[in-house]
C-alpha positions in Angstrom: -1.9 4.1 9.2 -3.6 4.4 5.6 -2.8 1.5 3.5 -5.2 -0.9 6.1 -4.3 -4.5 5.4 -2.7 -7.0 2.9 -4.8 -10.4 2.5 -1.6 -12.5 1.9 -3.3 -15.4 1.2 -4.6 -13.2 -2.0 -1.2 -11.7 -2.8 0.7 -12.9 -5.6 3.6 -11.0 -6.0 3.3 -9.7 -9.1 4.7 -6.4 -8.1 1.9 -3.9 -9.5 0.9 -2.3 -5.8 4.8 -1.3 -5.4 5.0 0.3 -8.7 1.9 2.3 -8.4 3.0 3.6 -4.6 4.4 7.5 -5.3 5.4 7.1 -1.8 7.4 3.6 -1.7 5.1 2.8 1.2 4.7 -1.0 0.0 7.6 -3.9 -0.7 7.7 -7.8 -1.8 9.5 -9.6 1.2 12.5 -11.2 -0.3 11.8 -14.8 0.3 8.5 -15.2 -1.1 7.7 -11.9 -2.9 4.5 -11.2 -0.8 3.6 -7.5 -0.3 3.7 -6.0 3.0 3.7 -2.3 4.9 7.1 -1.2 4.7 6.1 2.6 5.0 3.1 3.2 6.3 3.2 6.5 7.8 4.3 8.0 4.3 0.9 6.6 2.6 -1.2 9.6 0.9 -4.4 7.7 0.4 -3.9 7.9 -3.3 -5.5 4.5 -3.2 -3.5 3.5 -6.6 -2.4 0.0 -4.4 -5.9 -0.7 -4.0 -7.1 0.4 -7.6 -3.9 -1.6 -9.8 -3.9 -4.8 -7.0 -5.5 -7.4 -9.7 -6.5 -9.8 -7.1 -8.1 -7.1 -4.2 -5.2 -7.9 -1.8 -5.1 -4.6 -0.2 -7.5 -2.3 1.9 -6.9 1.3 2.0 -8.8 3.3 4.7 -9.5 7.3 4.0 -7.8 8.1 7.5 -4.4 8.9 7.4 -1.9 8.0 10.6 -0.8 11.7 10.9 -2.8 15.2 9.1 -1.7 16.8 6.1 0.7 19.9 6.3 -1.6 23.1 5.2 -0.4 24.0 1.7 -0.5 27.6 3.3 
């Protein structure tokens, strides 16, 4: 999975990662507003969530869970 880890102790529930993800991979838990990986297999490794997190709570690895389909 490309979104490798979310450090819950660093997550403030600001929603920046959820807003920046074009594939709706991340969500906030309704009870404590901590980010979690809802659809990790859909991650396109754009690094938006990792870059936009103000507390560096998200770690993305460059490997995808499944290969990208060829455009041709």
